N, C-alpha and C positions, 0 to 999 in steps of 0.2 A: 504493499498499499504506499503511495507517494505522498509525502507531506510537504506541501509547498507553501514556505512562509517568506518569501522573497518578493512580496507584492509591491514593494517601494522601487523595485528594479524594473519590474514589468508584471502586468497581469494577464490573466487568460481571457481573451476575447469573450464576451457575452454572446448568446446566441442571437440577441437582436442585431447586434453590431455585424457579425458575421453574415446573417441573412442579408442585410441591407448592402452589404460589399459585394455579395455574390450576385444580388440582382441587379446592381450597378455594372457588374462586369459581364454579366449574361444577356442582360435585357436592354437595361437605360446605357448603353456605351457609346452613346454619341460625344462628340466634343463639345463642352459647353459654348465654345467661342462659334460654332457652326450656326448658320442662319437657318437651317431647316428644323422640322419637328423633332428630330432626335437630339438636336443640339440644344433646343429648347427644354426638352424634358430633362437633359443632364443639367441644364442651368436650374431647373426648378428643385433638383436634388440640393445643389449647391444653397440655393435661397433657404431651402427648408433647414439644412444643417446649420446655417449661419444664424438663422433666428431660434434655433434651439441652444447654442452656444451663448448667444446674447441673452436668452432668458435666464440661464444659469447664472449669469453676472448681473443682471439686472440693468442691461444695458441696451442700446438701439444697435439692430444688425448691421448697420452701415460703419460700425467702429471695430468690426470684427474682421481680420484678416487671418486666412489659413496658410499654414507653412508646413515645412516636413518635419516639425517637432520643435521642442523646447529650445535645442541648440540654435537652430536658426532663428527662431524668434528672439532669443537673448541676444544673439549677435546683432540683429537688424535692429533692434531697438536701442541698445547700448551704443553701438557705432553710430546709428542713424543720430541719436540726440547729441552725442559729442560732436560729430560734425557739422551740426545745425545749430546748437546753442553754445557749444564750447569756443567760439571766437572771441570774446572779450573777457570771459570768465573761463578758468581753467581747472577748477578743482572739483572732483567727484568724492562723495562720501558713500562708503559701502561697509557692509559687515565683513568681518574677517572669515565668515563661514559659508560662504556662497558656493553653489554647485559650481564645478570647473567650468561650465559653459559661461558663467559670469565672470568668474575670477581670471580665467585665462583672457576673456576679451578684455577685461580691465588692464591685464598686463600689457596686451597688445596697445591699449590706449595710453600707457606709461610709456610705452617706447615712443609713441608719437610726441611726447612732450606733456601730455597731461598730468596732473598730480592726483593720485589716489590717497585719500584717508581711510584706513581700515579701522573700524571698531570692534574691538574683541567682545566675545560673549560674556556673560556671568558663569558661574559655576554650573548653573542648570542648563546652560546651552542657549539661552535667550538673550536677545539684544536690549540693553538698558535705554531707555529713553533719554535720561539726561546725559549719558556716554555718546550716544548717536548725536543728539542735538549740539553738544559742545563741539563736535568736530566740524559743524556745519558754520560757515562764515561767509563774508561778503563776497568771496570769490567762488562759492559754490553753486553750480549749475545744474548738479545731477546727483540725486540720490537714490541707492539701489538697496533693497533688503529683503530677503526672502521671506514668505509668509510662514512656511513650515520647513524646518530643516530636514533634509532628505536623510541624515545619518542618524539622528536623535529624536526626531519627531518635536523638537522645542519649537513652541509656537511664538511668534513675534506679534505683537500688537501692531500692526501695520497702521491701521487708522489714528491710533494715538501718535506714533512715530511721525507719520507724513503731516498728520495736522499741524504739529509742532513745527516741522520743518518748514512747511507753507507760511507759518505765522512769522517765523524767523526770517525767511527769505521767500517771498511771495513768488518769485520768478522761477524757483528751482524745479526741475522736472523729477518727478518721482517714478520708480520702476519697482515692481516685485516680480519675482520668480515665485508663481503661485501653484507650481505643478503638484506639489504634496498636499495642497490644501483644496485643490479644485473638486468639488463633487464630494468631499469628506467633511468639511468644516464650512460653517456659514459663509457666504462670500457675495456682498452687495458693494459693488464698486463705489456708490456714492458714501459708504460709510468707511472707505479705506483711503479716500485722499490719494489714489494713485492714478496717475496719467498714462501709465504703460503697464500692462500685465501680461505674463506669458503663461500658457496652460498646454498641457501635453494629452494626447489621446491614449497611449499604451499604458497609461498609470490607472485608467478608470475604465478598462475593460473594452476599449477600441483597439483598432490595429495599430502596429507599430509604423513610424513613418508619417504622422499626421499630427499636427498641433495648431495652435491659433494664438494670435496676439491681440491685445485690446490697445487701441491708441485713442486716447481722448481726443473729442472734436477740438480742433485749433492748434493741435500738437503736429508738428511738420517731421515727418520721419521719411527721409530719402530711401529709395530702394536699394537692396542689398544685391538683389538679381535684375537684370535687364533683358529685354527682349520684347515679348508680344504685348505686353501691358496687362495681364491679366491681374485680377484682385485690385483693382483700381489703380493699377500701375504700381502696386507697393510689393508684388511678388510675381514676377513675369515667369512663364512656363506653364504648359497645358495642366490645369488643375488634375489632381488624382481623384476623380468622382467617386470611385469604391471606397477609398480611405475616407474621404470626406463624409459620405454617407454613412459609414461606420462610427465615426465620432458622432455625427448627429443622432443615430439611433442609440448609441451607448449613453450620451446625454439625457435622451428622453426616458430611457429605461430607468435611470438611476435617480433623476431630479426629485421624483416624489418620494423616494425611499431614503434619502439621506439621513433623516432623524433615526430611523429603524437601523440602518447600517452601523451609524455610529454608535448606538447603544450596543449593538452587537461586538463591535470593536472594543468597546469599554469592557463588556464582560469576558472577552478573550484576554484582553491586557491585564485584567485584575486577577484573572485565574492564573496567567503566566507569572505575574508579579509574586503572586502568594507561593506558588512552587519553587520559583527560584530565590526568594527569600530565605527558603528552608535549607538552600545548597550554600555551604560556608566557602565553597571555592567560586563563587559567582558574585560580581560586583554589578549592580544596575547602574548605567550611566545615564539613562533617561529619567528625568524627573516626573513626578506624578502629575503635573501640569502640562505634560507634553502630548501632542496627539495620540490617540489611543491606537491609530493604526501603526506607530513605529516604536520599537523599543531596542534600544542599545545596551548590551552587557559585555562584560570582559570576564573571561575564564582563566583563572589564576594559574600562570606557569605554562599555559598552552597557548601557542602563536595561532593566530586566526586561521591561516591557510591549513594548517595541520589538522585543526578540528574540523574545519569546513569539509575536508576530504574523507575524515571518518564519517560525518554526518551523512555525507552522501553515499557512502556505501551502506548506510542504513535507509537510503531513499527519503532522507530528509534535507530540504534545500533552504539555506537561508544565506546570508551575505556578510562580508565584512567591510563595513562602512559603505561608501558610495560604490555602486556597479561600475561607474565611469573611471573609477581610481584603479582597477584592476589590481588589488591586492596591497597597493601602497599603504604605509602607516597613516592613519586618519589624520588629516590636517585640522578636521573640526574638533576632535577629542583632545589634540594637543593645545588648541586654542582655547579651550574650556579649561585648561590647566591639568589635564589628566598627566600622570607619568607616562613617558614613551613607552615603557614595558607595558603598561596597562593597556595602552591605546593599541599595543601591537598584538592584543590578544583579544581584540573587540568582536563581537558578532552584532550583527543588525537582523532582527526578527520584524517581519512587517506583514499586516493583515489586509484582506480585502473582504468585501461582500461575500465571498465565496468560501472565506475560511470558516472551519469548524471546530468545535470545543475538542474533539477527539485529538485534533492535530497538536493541540498545546501539550496534552500528557505523552504523546508518541515523541515530541521534541524533547522535552525534559528527561523522558526514560533514556533516548538516545545520547543527551548530552551527558548525563551522570555517567552512562556506560562508557562514553568515550574519554571522559575524565580519569575514571577508574583506570582504563587501559593505557592510556597516554601519559599519564601523570608518572608511571613506573619507567617509562624510556625516555622522559625529557630529562 
């Protein structure tokens, strides 16, 4: 029996999304830019999916642009904002625990001469409002802070942080990578004071290779890709109608069930936290105020990679930190102040609406077995 607890990395595609994608590949396979009936039918699929994503964020459809995923969205938004609004002012304020698609984009902007001020998290993994606001000055034109951390589940009060930023520096552009919060936690753009937002499909039971970005009306972001002028000129290239259809269907399937799925994740997290607290060799790195969908732990004396392979041999699948980091020691945990050795033994367990109670017991049993066996050889 497979136990899959790596949903922060990617999720199983739901039936609704899979069927919508197949229908778009087999039935409504026209090019949305074509002027005939099949092109119109494909365009209607895009329109419907755009409305679905917009509804989930409580915004208007014209503010939503489809992309290939969060990495493209983050690159487009950050580079675009910097090159448009970073001419007189040159300072960007960011959390020091951003996803690699944000952090590495910031490093590219630093190479261009921009100044990036990184704000460290508190010991619980969240960003303190006072610390973030202190870094904002008259030269700050862009601020970025993720909604939910992908490694620890730490939740940042984006609305409070960005409202304070706007009060101190009204012209500052605000961006949040909301990938791990979308359709899991409440998200109403008007409450977040965010000008730019990134979301992804494969974290919410849609196919891989599809994402979206929200751009507030009046904010000018130049395109990263040039060509046929699709997506209002913001993202050229023939739209992937099947993937977009899958995203729209996944959103529609989950939007009404956010409270139920959240409660289920809470119960799973509470059960896991209770069982792990009884294991003296386990340290729980995620605070109780984190998203219930993500929990980060450390296993005393056993390197993450070694424990991962043992768990895999028992058909239990978790990860070590961000899936995009490919086994590197977690930058997020070290920024939180964790000892490097403890960070090097970290595991991330993450749930979805498809996760079940029995998987918690199977994981803990396999973890205990792994520690007993590996501790003798370490």
